[in-house]
C-alpha positions as a printed NumPy array, in Angstrom:
array([[102.571,  99.864, 105.863],
       [104.932, 100.366, 102.944],
       [104.075, 104.079, 102.858],
       [105.674, 104.611, 106.278],
       [109.339, 105.388, 106.758],
       [109.107, 106.145, 110.505],
       [107.773, 103.877, 113.253],
       [107.194, 105.194, 116.778],
       [106.665, 102.615, 119.556],
       [104.857, 103.561, 122.77 ],
       [106.117, 100.967, 125.245],
       [109.104,  99.966, 123.116],
       [110.798,  98.13 , 125.998],
       [108.157,  95.398, 126.088],
       [109.327,  92.031, 124.848],
       [106.774,  91.841, 122.035],
       [107.134,  95.511, 121.095],
       [110.917,  95.308, 120.91 ],
       [110.726,  92.361, 118.488],
       [108.581,  94.469, 116.138],
       [110.92 ,  97.438, 116.566],
       [113.86 ,  95.231, 115.604],
       [111.953,  94.031, 112.54 ],
       [111.341,  97.52 , 111.179],
       [114.888,  98.595, 112.062],
       [116.276,  95.564, 110.192],
       [114.463,  96.539, 106.966],
       [115.89 , 100.047, 107.041],
       [113.068, 102.033, 108.637],
       [113.631, 104.773, 111.21 ],
       [112.547, 103.406, 114.599],
       [112.132, 105.394, 117.794],
       [109.953, 105.177, 120.843],
       [109.113, 105.727, 124.49 ],
       [109.206, 103.6  , 127.618],
       [108.826, 104.614, 131.219],
       [111.794, 102.582, 132.49 ],
       [115.316, 101.961, 131.246],
       [116.148,  98.248, 131.186],
       [118.855,  96.025, 129.759],
       [116.61 ,  95.461, 126.751],
       [116.146,  99.181, 126.068],
       [119.9  ,  99.66 , 126.399],
       [120.429,  96.917, 123.823],
       [117.927,  98.525, 121.451],
       [119.718, 101.863, 121.814],
       [123.047, 100.178, 121.097],
       [121.493,  98.779, 117.909],
       [120.672, 102.326, 116.774],
       [117.095, 102.819, 117.994],
       [116.294, 106.136, 119.702],
       [114.365, 105.819, 123.002],
       [112.967, 108.466, 125.343],
       [112.048, 107.778, 128.971],
       [110.071, 110.992, 129.506],
       [106.389, 111.412, 128.62 ],
       [107.063, 114.691, 126.812],
       [106.673, 115.935, 123.26 ],
       [110.331, 116.294, 122.341],
       [111.919, 117.528, 119.123],
       [112.041, 114.032, 117.583],
       [108.268, 113.677, 117.983],
       [107.521, 117.181, 116.701],
       [109.561, 116.51 , 113.56 ],
       [107.516, 113.405, 112.681],
       [104.869, 113.762, 109.963],
       [101.623, 111.811, 110.035],
       [101.915, 111.007, 106.316],
       [105.004, 108.834, 106.792],
       [104.834, 107.747, 110.47 ],
       [103.013, 104.81 , 112.022],
       [102.537, 104.83 , 115.794],
       [102.39 , 101.434, 117.513],
       [101.338, 100.916, 121.127],
       [100.936,  98.092, 123.588],
       [ 97.667,  97.792, 125.55 ],
       [ 99.751,  97.362, 128.716],
       [100.589, 101.084, 128.488],
       [ 98.044, 103.477, 129.994],
       [ 97.071, 106.782, 128.388],
       [100.02 , 109.129, 128.034],
       [100.665, 112.65 , 126.85 ],
       [102.585, 111.192, 123.909],
       [ 99.609, 109.049, 122.936],
       [ 97.257, 112.037, 123.213],
       [ 99.552, 114.084, 120.972],
       [ 99.674, 111.498, 118.186],
       [ 95.913, 110.911, 118.296],
       [ 95.066, 114.627, 118.273],
       [ 97.492, 115.242, 115.405],
       [ 95.807, 112.578, 113.269],
       [ 98.596, 109.982, 113.151],
       [ 97.608, 106.393, 112.452],
       [ 97.874, 104.604, 115.816],
       [ 97.667, 100.788, 115.92 ],
       [ 97.992,  98.072, 118.552],
       [101.087,  95.896, 118.426],
       [ 99.036,  92.774, 117.676],
       [ 97.339,  94.403, 114.684],
       [100.712,  95.335, 113.176],
       [102.136,  91.857, 113.812],
       [ 99.116,  90.366, 112.044],
       [ 99.624,  92.674, 109.061],
       [103.312,  91.729, 108.799],
       [102.713,  87.99 , 108.932],
       [ 99.508,  87.88 , 106.861],
       [101.404,  87.21 , 103.632],
       [103.62 ,  84.525, 105.209],
       [102.933,  80.91 , 106.11 ],
       [102.394,  81.729, 109.759],
       [103.121,  79.318, 112.613],
       [101.481,  80.764, 115.74 ],
       [102.073,  79.388, 119.228],
       [ 99.417,  80.143, 121.834],
       [ 98.838,  79.116, 125.445],
       [ 98.778,  80.551, 128.929],
       [102.003,  78.618, 129.678],
       [104.801,  77.329, 127.478],
       [104.311,  79.508, 124.417],
       [107.628,  81.366, 124.666],
       [109.756,  78.231, 124.93 ],
       [107.721,  76.45 , 122.258],
       [107.764,  79.329, 119.757],
       [111.502,  79.881, 120.322],
       [112.11 ,  76.186, 119.796],
       [110.051,  76.193, 116.581],
       [112.153,  79.136, 115.362],
       [115.383,  77.364, 116.287],
       [114.311,  74.198, 114.461],
       [113.34 ,  76.263, 111.405],
       [116.77 ,  77.895, 111.38 ],
       [118.64 ,  74.611, 111.741],
       [116.48 ,  73.098, 108.988],
       [117.308,  75.996, 106.662],
       [113.728,  77.2  , 106.218],
       [113.188,  80.818, 105.073],
       [111.46 ,  82.385, 108.075],
       [111.196,  85.325, 110.43 ],
       [110.478,  84.987, 114.162],
       [108.79 ,  87.305, 116.648],
       [109.329,  85.869, 120.116],
       [108.251,  86.665, 123.668],
       [111.652,  85.993, 125.19 ],
       [115.362,  86.321, 124.467],
       [116.614,  83.16 , 122.783],
       [119.945,  81.986, 124.166],
       [120.85 ,  80.77 , 120.66 ],
       [119.87 ,  83.976, 118.842],
       [120.599,  86.408, 121.73 ],
       [117.475,  88.217, 120.535],
       [113.68 ,  88.022, 120.419],
       [113.647,  88.651, 116.66 ],
       [115.241,  86.691, 113.852],
       [115.068,  87.235, 110.104],
       [116.048,  84.444, 107.736],
       [113.485,  85.05 , 105.001],
       [109.766,  85.685, 104.751],
       [108.112,  82.508, 103.456],
       [107.322,  81.397, 107.009],
       [106.792,  83.39 , 110.182],
       [106.956,  82.093, 113.74 ],
       [105.019,  84.197, 116.224],
       [104.148,  83.98 , 119.879],
       [100.364,  84.398, 119.932],
       [ 99.522,  86.424, 123.042],
       [ 96.099,  85.854, 124.591],
       [ 96.267,  89.051, 126.653],
       [ 93.646,  91.557, 125.455],
       [ 92.671,  88.902, 122.84 ],
       [ 95.682,  90.022, 120.809],
       [ 96.079,  86.643, 119.111],
       [ 92.802,  87.137, 117.236],
       [ 94.606,  89.684, 115.036],
       [ 96.844,  86.974, 113.545],
       [ 96.44 ,  84.918, 110.356],
       [ 97.844,  81.508, 111.395],
       [ 98.31 ,  78.701, 108.88 ],
       [ 99.585,  76.421, 111.654],
       [ 98.884,  76.735, 115.357],
       [100.129,  75.163, 118.556],
       [ 98.019,  75.495, 121.703],
       [ 99.997,  74.5  , 124.787],
       [ 97.553,  75.306, 127.599],
       [ 94.322,  77.16 , 128.313],
       [ 94.498,  77.555, 132.095],
       [ 92.795,  80.518, 133.701],
       [ 94.85 ,  83.722, 133.541],
       [ 94.327,  87.395, 132.712],
       [ 91.003,  87.345, 134.531],
       [ 91.18 ,  91.152, 134.583],
       [ 90.531,  90.922, 130.835],
       [ 88.423,  87.773, 130.437],
       [ 86.494,  87.703, 133.698],
       [ 86.163,  83.922, 133.996],
       [ 87.562,  80.626, 132.737],
       [ 84.726,  80.052, 130.256],
       [ 85.517,  83.314, 128.472],
       [ 89.203,  82.379, 128.261],
       [ 88.23 ,  79.035, 126.733],
       [ 86.119,  80.841, 124.146],
       [ 89.078,  83.062, 123.304],
       [ 91.186,  80.003, 122.484],
       [ 88.311,  78.465, 120.514],
       [ 88.143,  81.672, 118.469],
       [ 91.903,  81.548, 117.927],
       [ 91.781,  77.912, 116.777],
       [ 89.02 ,  78.788, 114.323],
       [ 91.449,  81.056, 112.463],
       [ 93.358,  78.011, 111.161],
       [ 91.751,  76.632, 108.013],
       [ 93.133,  73.075, 108.174],
       [ 92.398,  70.873, 111.19 ],
       [ 95.552,  68.867, 110.444],
       [ 97.596,  72.023, 111.028],
       [ 96.361,  72.626, 114.581],
       [ 98.481,  70.932, 117.274],
       [ 96.914,  70.818, 120.726],
       [ 98.112,  69.307, 123.983],
       [ 95.973,  66.239, 124.607],
       [ 93.034,  67.006, 126.878],
       [ 92.474,  70.579, 125.715],
       [ 89.117,  71.296, 124.102],
       [ 89.365,  73.864, 121.313],
       [ 85.929,  73.274, 119.821],
       [ 87.114,  71.377, 116.738],
       [ 89.261,  68.427, 115.723],
       [ 93.035,  68.81 , 115.908],
       [ 96.305,  66.88 , 116.043],
       [ 97.13 ,  65.987, 119.658],
       [100.473,  65.736, 121.432],
       [101.432,  64.61 , 124.937],
       [104.128,  63.295, 127.254],
       [103.789,  59.883, 128.922],
       [100.359,  59.522, 127.348],
       [ 99.488,  58.18 , 123.904],
       [ 98.464,  60.838, 121.399],
       [ 98.968,  61.513, 117.688],
       [102.503,  62.599, 118.596],
       [103.876,  61.796, 122.031],
       [107.087,  61.403, 123.997],
       [107.876,  58.958, 126.765],
       [110.708,  57.034, 128.403],
       [112.192,  60.242, 129.851],
       [115.552,  59.703, 131.537],
       [118.135,  61.966, 133.126],
       [121.68 ,  61.532, 131.836],
       [123.958,  63.845, 133.826],
       [122.666,  67.322, 132.856],
       [120.744,  66.06 , 129.831],
       [117.319,  64.525, 129.263],
       [116.68 ,  61.717, 126.803],
       [113.235,  60.743, 125.556],
       [111.527,  58.743, 122.82 ],
       [109.465,  60.633, 120.242],
       [106.538,  58.671, 118.732],
       [105.104,  59.394, 115.27 ],
       [101.486,  58.634, 114.266],
       [102.7  ,  55.767, 112.041],
       [104.198,  53.984, 115.053],
       [107.835,  54.854, 114.404],
       [109.855,  55.842, 117.493],
       [113.032,  57.929, 117.609],
       [115.344,  58.77 , 120.54 ],
       [116.092,  62.45 , 121.281],
       [118.41 ,  64.216, 123.711],
       [118.689,  67.816, 124.898],
       [119.74 ,  69.982, 127.849],
       [116.457,  71.637, 128.842],
       [115.04 ,  70.201, 132.098],
       [111.464,  69.469, 133.037],
       [108.63 ,  67.256, 131.805],
       [106.771,  70.397, 130.7  ],
       [109.645,  71.31 , 128.402],
       [109.678,  67.851, 126.813],
       [105.997,  68.507, 126.148],
       [106.911,  71.797, 124.454],
       [109.551,  69.987, 122.415],
       [107.038,  67.342, 121.349],
       [104.748,  70.026, 119.922],
       [107.573,  71.78 , 118.075],
       [108.954,  68.525, 116.65 ],
       [105.483,  67.511, 115.461],
       [105.008,  70.752, 113.525],
       [108.472,  70.666, 111.919],
       [108.039,  67.006, 110.991],
       [104.778,  67.968, 109.277],
       [106.67 ,  70.659, 107.378],
       [108.846,  67.907, 105.926],
       [111.951,  68.267, 108.07 ],
       [113.79 ,  64.966, 108.546],
       [114.252,  63.238, 111.894],
       [118.06 ,  63.426, 111.881],
       [117.944,  67.163, 111.242],
       [115.472,  67.538, 114.101],
       [117.675,  65.455, 116.415],
       [120.715,  67.63 , 115.792],
       [118.692,  70.823, 116.038],
       [117.066,  69.9  , 119.346],
       [120.415,  68.921, 120.853],
       [121.78 ,  72.396, 120.07 ],
       [118.856,  74.326, 121.613],
       [120.054,  76.392, 124.578],
       [116.721,  77.647, 125.853],
       [115.326,  81.084, 126.644],
       [116.724,  83.731, 128.923],
       [114.833,  83.6  , 132.231],
       [113.253,  80.234, 131.397],
       [115.127,  77.973, 133.816],
       [118.4  ,  79.828, 133.297],
       [120.785,  77.759, 135.436],
       [124.237,  78.347, 136.903],
       [126.217,  75.7  , 138.78 ],
       [129.129,  76.722, 140.975],
       [132.23 ,  74.845, 142.123],
       [131.117,  74.995, 145.758],
       [128.042,  72.95 , 144.846],
       [125.519,  75.765, 144.922],
       [123.027,  76.092, 142.063],
       [121.221,  79.236, 140.949],
       [118.108,  79.144, 138.72 ],
       [116.333,  82.223, 137.353],
       [112.872,  81.861, 135.804],
       [110.026,  84.009, 134.455],
       [107.195,  81.935, 135.997],
       [104.348,  84.125, 137.275],
       [101.397,  81.718, 137.547],
       [100.946,  78.825, 140.022],
       [101.076,  76.235, 137.244],
       [104.384,  77.673, 136.015],
       [105.789,  77.797, 139.543],
       [104.867,  74.152, 140.043],
       [106.66 ,  73.243, 136.804],
       [109.927,  75.012, 137.575],
       [110.012,  73.946, 141.233],
       [109.132,  70.388, 140.218],
       [112.101,  70.367, 137.828],
       [114.414,  71.596, 140.582],
       [113.175,  68.942, 142.987],
       [113.68 ,  66.277, 140.293],
       [117.232,  67.35 , 139.478],
       [118.256,  68.204, 143.04 ],
       [116.349,  65.971, 145.48 ],
       [116.912,  66.577, 149.194],
       [118.637,  69.912, 148.489],
       [117.706,  73.006, 150.496],
       [115.71 ,  75.296, 148.185],
       [115.503,  79.054, 148.768],
       [112.917,  80.835, 146.614],
       [112.738,  84.592, 146.009],
       [109.43 ,  85.308, 144.26 ],
       [107.998,  88.581, 142.992],
       [104.221,  88.417, 142.362],
       [103.173,  90.068, 139.089],
       [ 99.97 ,  92.157, 139.149],
       [ 97.615,  92.712, 142.079],
       [ 94.763,  91.126, 140.094],
       [ 96.678,  87.91 , 139.375],
       [ 97.822,  87.679, 143.01 ],
       [ 94.212,  88.078, 144.162],
       [ 92.744,  85.644, 141.612],
       [ 95.272,  82.851, 142.273],
       [ 96.276,  83.476, 145.891],
       [ 95.551,  79.931, 147.081],
       [ 97.45 ,  78.429, 144.151],
       [100.433,  80.702, 144.739],
       [100.465,  79.792, 148.428],
       [100.452,  76.062, 147.684],
       [103.187,  76.395, 145.051],
       [105.461,  78.55 , 147.205],
       [105.01 ,  76.224, 150.177],
       [107.079,  73.646, 148.267],
       [110.228,  75.666, 149.027],
       [112.319,  75.263, 152.162],
       [112.527,  79.02 , 152.651],
       [110.792,  81.935, 150.939],
       [111.61 ,  85.584, 150.343],
       [108.428,  87.153, 148.963],
       [109.017,  90.461, 147.201],
       [106.503,  93.271, 147.005],
       [103.918,  92.859, 144.229],
       [105.032,  94.246, 140.868],
       [102.095,  96.426, 139.742],
       [102.873,  96.789, 136.005],
       [ 99.753,  98.449, 134.56 ],
       [ 97.7  ,  98.325, 137.806],
       [ 97.173, 100.759, 140.691],
       [ 97.42 ,  99.633, 144.322],
       [ 94.386, 101.689, 145.36 ],
       [ 92.183,  99.519, 143.153],
       [ 93.224,  96.403, 145.115],
       [ 93.15 ,  97.435, 148.757],
       [ 94.369,  94.669, 151.052],
       [ 96.082,  92.685, 148.273],
       [ 99.705,  92.781, 149.399],
       [102.64 ,  90.418, 149.701],
       [102.09 ,  90.309, 153.471],
       [ 98.513,  89.154, 152.806],
       [ 99.786,  86.411, 150.47 ],
       [102.59 ,  85.401, 152.857],
       [100.063,  84.539, 155.568],
       [ 98.638,  81.846, 153.291],
       [102.054,  80.174, 152.751],
       [102.556,  77.266, 155.167],
       [106.348,  77.546, 155.508],
       [107.929,  78.482, 158.821],
       [110.872,  80.251, 157.179],
       [109.284,  83.051, 155.178],
       [109.468,  86.837, 154.943],
       [108.534,  89.811, 152.771],
       [111.209,  91.999, 151.209],
       [111.572,  94.978, 148.941],
       [113.512,  94.467, 145.737],
       [116.32 ,  96.715, 146.979],
       [116.785,  94.649, 150.156],
       [116.446,  91.216, 148.553],
       [120.06 ,  90.62 , 147.541],
       [121.368,  91.319, 151.055],
       [118.749,  88.96 , 152.482],
       [119.731,  86.221, 150.015],
       [123.4  ,  86.588, 150.971],
       [122.525,  85.809, 154.59 ],
       [120.562,  82.634, 153.85 ],
       [121.672,  79.007, 153.981],
       [120.692,  77.18 , 150.784],
       [121.857,  74.627, 148.238],
       [119.654,  75.831, 145.37 ],
       [118.456,  79.405, 144.861],
       [115.475,  80.193, 142.616],
       [114.618,  83.775, 141.69 ],
       [111.289,  83.842, 139.91 ],
       [108.737,  86.306, 138.58 ],
       [107.827,  88.404, 135.533],
       [108.41 ,  91.909, 136.878],
       [111.659,  93.587, 137.896],
       [113.169,  90.708, 139.879],
       [115.553,  90.103, 136.974],
       [117.544,  93.092, 138.289],
       [118.903,  90.753, 140.973],
       [120.426,  88.38 , 138.429],
       [123.812,  89.971, 137.769],
       [124.44 ,  90.698, 141.451],
       [123.626,  87.139, 142.47 ],
       [125.864,  85.576, 139.812],
       [128.714,  87.936, 140.719],
       [128.316,  87.156, 144.443],
       [128.19 ,  83.381, 143.946],
       [131.197,  83.533, 141.598],
       [133.198,  85.318, 144.279],
       [131.861,  83.085, 147.044],
       [133.271,  79.954, 145.426]])
């Protein structure tokens, strides 16, 4: 890739794509791209000096690019576009995001974090621990770190920390020296078809790591080979237990394979997040980082934007925003809320992500959402899918399966007004689509309300 001075991203506003765009921009390359929708992330990229178009047209910037010194990078979530056709017909080299990420990290000591749940928090935590430990590394993350205020960080190139995405089998393009596998639950059935095929995908990913002692797997997951195990409240090679709430903090004991036990404390709620921390601590300990350094680093971790982002207000109301878009993830975030705020009235506004995922996991979504006291169910966010291919799969169809009495469907544009007219102690907005557009308005309203 050294021969290229220009990098054009088709779908530059995606979280993984934008991390790559920031990488090339940081090393002095010209970066530009297309996305169909303007978002806060695209605005941030533009403010950093990256040119973005929101029209599928062959503009002057594209015409002036030469195939000899331009690499075109696309995400498989983007459907065929006029821009893509132009680059292909003109003979430009066009590569998937995952292929380019693999090429960048191939010459590093790569730490790859995979899993259908937990990989963003875990990979961001690994990156944070690397930074606090002073390791020379770069990080390509699937979320905006509250510590870094970015999804990309460059502090050297000996190590790389990458979120290994299972969608479209992208993670098989990586060259991991270490791997963490957090979960292998069924997801992306539009790609894999069934659970057995997903399991094989993770087996194939695990096979990319040469050393069994450098694969860290949540206890109970079968990856087809031996690995180091980790767990919470269950003995494993590395495990954590004795979890306690201390005001807004969680304390836990971290157990090493040699029997030594060390107390840790941090601000991130949820048993599932202690599990993520256990995996990250295990890897960094194996890299030779001392326990005291890890203690201080974990205590300073502030989490990921839209991963249990919490606001508490003087009038007692609490607002949580989260990216969860799978029943297992919903159970985790709602379980954390119920643990921290027992007997509080919980209002959930949820936006389903993809018609296929809603169809495949309808019963699980219904059971998860029925844990709320009241539900506002937004219209399904289609992303790459077309409604006509999923006739009958609607939010009204899903709502009928939810057992709550207080429940309704809403458009995104009407949701904030509906929320303002509800009685609640805790508000959870949750989903992976465009529901994050409610965030600023809700915080502003609750600030004024108190």
